[in-house]
C-alpha positions as CSV (number, residue, x, y, z in Angstrom):
1,M,-16.1,-1.3,-1.3
2,K,-13.6,-1.8,-4.2
3,S,-11.1,-2.9,-1.6
4,M,-13.4,-5.7,-0.4
5,L,-13.9,-6.9,-3.9
6,L,-10.2,-6.9,-4.5
7,V,-9.5,-8.9,-1.3
8,L,-12.1,-11.5,-2.3
9,F,-10.7,-11.8,-5.8
10,N,-7.2,-12.1,-4.3
11,K,-8.3,-14.9,-2.0
12,D,-9.8,-16.7,-4.9
13,T,-6.6,-16.4,-6.9
14,L,-4.6,-17.7,-4.0
15,Q,-6.8,-20.7,-3.6
16,Q,-6.5,-21.6,-7.3
């Protein structure tokens, strides 16, 4: 579950 959250956060950071 933590991995999924991290992936989502990473995607958001990449979009910024």
